[in-house]
Structure formats: structure tokens, C-alpha cells
C-alpha positions in Angstrom: -0.2 -0.2 0.0 1.3 3.5 -1.0 0.2 7.2 -0.1 -1.5 9.5 -2.0 1.0 12.1 -2.9 -1.7 14.7 -2.5 -3.5 14.2 1.1 -1.1 11.0 2.2 -4.1 8.7 2.4 -3.6 5.2 1.6 -3.9 4.2 -1.8 -4.8 0.4 -2.5 -2.7 0.1 -5.2 0.7 1.3 -6.6 -0.7 4.9 -7.8 1.1 8.1 -6.7 -2.5 9.4 -6.0 -5.6 8.3 -4.4 -8.9 7.6 -6.7 -10.4 10.8 -4.8 -7.6 13.1 -6.3 -7.4 10.9 -9.8 -11.1 11.5 -10.7 -12.5 14.6 -8.2 -14.4 16.5 -10.4 -14.6 14.4 -13.7 -17.8 16.6 -14.9 -16.2 20.1 -13.9 -12.8 20.4 -15.7 -12.3 24.2 -14.3 -12.5 22.9 -10.1 -10.3 19.8 -10.8 -7.9 22.0 -13.1 -7.5 24.5 -10.2 -7.1 21.8 -7.5 -4.2 20.5 -9.6 -2.5 24.1 -10.3 -2.9 24.6 -6.1 -1.0 21.4 -5.6 2.0 21.7 -8.3 2.6 25.4 -8.4 1.6 26.9 -4.8 1.7 23.6 -2.8 -1.8 23.6 -1.5 -3.5 20.6 -0.5 -7.2 20.4 -0.3 -8.3 18.8 2.9 -10.4 15.4 2.9 -13.7 15.4 3.5 -14.6 14.0 6.8 -16.6 11.6 5.5 -14.0 10.2 3.5 -11.3 10.3 6.2 -13.7 8.3 8.7 -14.2 5.5 5.5 -10.4 5.7 4.9 -9.5 5.1 8.5 -12.1 2.3 8.9 -10.8 0.3 5.9 -7.2 1.1 7.4 -8.1 -0.5 10.7 -9.9 -3.5 9.0 -6.7 -3.8 7.1 -4.3 -3.6 10.1 -6.5 -6.1 11.6 -6.4 -8.6 9.0 -2.5 -8.2 8.9 -1.9 -8.2 12.7 -4.0 -11.9 12.6 
């Protein structure tokens, strides 16, 4: 498991970005472009939503339990 380059959340594959940041605004190109420009040129990383963070924490806890047992 690797970590997303934008938000440091775990990724399930060897990708550099999590799915949230790979396809965040598929229907709104301008919003996605602004997010990427903020990251690349200004070093600004948008915060993950609380719902997403909770879901990822649950996933990581589940994976930890499997790895430990």
C-alpha cells in the first residue's frame, strides 16, 4: 500500500494519487484544474472531507486487523 501524494491517505494500488484525487471533478474540468494547479504551483493541498476520512480510517483499521492476525 502506498500513500497519496496529495493527501497522504492510503491508496489500494501502487498509484501516486488516491482515487479521490485522480477523478475528483470529472464533470467540472475547471475545478479539477484549479485543484491540481494549486498543488503543483502553490503547494496547496485540499483537505479530505470528514466522510472520506472516516471511511479511510475504517478501511485502514480493517487492514491492520487482517495483517496482525
